N, C-alpha and C positions, 0 to 999 in steps of 0.2 A: 214387596218382600222386605222384611226388616233387615235382611242381610244386604240388600241393595242400598237401603238408607245408611246402614253402618259404613259400607264401603264408600258411599258418596261423601260422607263426612270426612273419612280418613283421606280420600283422594284430594279433597279440597285443601287439606292441610299440607299437601305436597307443594302448594304454592309458597309455603314458608321456607322451603329448603334453600333457595338462593338468597333470601333475605336474612333468615335466622335459623341456620341449620341446628343450632343448639336446642331450640324449642320445637322443632318440627315433629319429632317423634312423640313428645308429650302432647302436642296439639292433636296429632293423629289419633292417639289412644283416647284422649278426651272426646274428640269428634266421633270416633267409632261408638263410644258409649252414648254420646248425645244423639247420634243417629238411631240408636235403639230405644232411647228413653220414651219418646211419645207413644210407642206401641205397647208400653207397659199398661196402658189403659185397657188393653184386652183383658187384663187380670183384675182391674179395679175401676169399673165404670163403663161408660159408653165409648166404644171405639171411635177414634178420630174426633172426639169431642172433649173427653175428660183431661187428657194430657197433651192434646194437640192445640197449639196456639200459633197459627200462621201469622197473626197480626202482632201479638205481644212478644213472641220470641224474637221476631225481626226487630222490633223497636228496642228490646232489651239488648240485643246483640251489638247494636251500634255503639252505645257508650262503653260496653264491656270490651269491644275491640279497641276503642280509643284508649281505655285504661291499660290494656295489654301492650299497646304501642308506647305509651308514656311510662309505664312501670312494668317492663318485661320480666316478670317473675314466673316461676312454674305455675303458681296458683292463678295468676291473672290470665296467662295464656291458656291454661287448661279450662278455666271457667268460660272465657270468651269462645273457645273452640267448641266446648260442649253445647253452649246455648246457640251458637251459629249453626251447628249440625242439627239440633232440634228444630230450629227455624227452617232450615233447608228441608228436613223431613216433612214438617207440617205443610209447607208450601207445595212440595213435590206431590203430596197425596192428592192435591186437586188435579194433577195431570194424569192420574191413574184412573182406575175404574171406581165404581160405587161400592157401597158397603153390603149389598145383598149377598147371600150365600153363593149365588151364581151370578157374579157380576158381568159375565160375558153376555147375559141377556139384556143388559143395559136398561133395567127397569127401576133403578135406584138413583135418585137425584143427589144423594149425599156424598160429596167428595171429601170435604173437611169442614168443620164448623168454625166460623169466624165470629168471635165474640164482639168485635167492634161493630160489626154490621148486624149482629144478632140473627144470623141465618147461616144455612149451609151453602157452601160454595159448590157448584155443580162439578162433577167429574168431567175431565176433558178427554179421557180415554187415549192419551198419547201412548201410555202403556195400558193395554186393554184391561188388565186386572192383575192383582198381585199373583205372582207365580206364572204369568204368561211367558211364552218363549222370549219375547222381547225384554221382559223383566230380567230373565236369566242372562240374556246377551248384555244388557246394560250393566248388570252386576259383574259379568266377566270383564268388560272393558275397564270398569272402575277398579276391580281387583288387580288387573294388570298394571294399572297406574301405580297402585300401592306396592305391588311386588317389585316393580322396577325402582320406585322412589325410596322405599324404606327397606330396612332389614330388621332382624330380631322379632320382637313381640308383635309389632304392627303387621309385618309380613306374614307371620304365622297365623294371626287372627284372621286375616283376609283369606289366606290359603285354606284354612279350616272351614271358612264360611262357604266356599265354593261347592263342596259336596252337599252341604245342607241345602243350598239353593237348588242344586240339580235334583235332589230327591223331592223337594217341595214342588218344583215345577212338574216333575213326573206324576205326582199324585194329586195336584191341586184340583183338577176338574172332577176327581172322584170323591173329594172330601165331603161334599154335601150329602152324598148317599152313605158314605162310610161313617161319618161322625157328625151328624147334624148339630149335636150339642156343642161341638167345637166351634162351629161357625156362628152360633147365636150371639 
């Protein structure tokens, strides 16, 4: 679920609180957005291929993190956090289900596309599919980290994402019959 990816990025930013509390909220907001960004390819291209870069986002995030450490500015921290969360999202998709409209059938080998290897990485099914109960549970744990660690906008974004996730989880298995065009 995109909400799980968003919360994952924001929760990762909580690691900055003891080191640099001044930038933690900025990092969390940027990471929340970076966690969402790869799934915008649902709107513009092939999902988990057009804006998912498990290889290149990781490679790009390393020098950006170094730059944020050497020049800790709002812009450098936000950029590094955004890209790191997009990397985390892209890599994490390989640990979920495939891209088929009914991924619980496990008949789709496409987890996420890796450009460096020019092939699809197979889904691992640690989270069986997007919107599975364990996806909602993971989102809940990550949201709790954010709720405890942050206040203000970060906290509210994560709190508001919880009912969205719960509704999506409740209807996910029915989506293929209700809206096949949505899952294409």
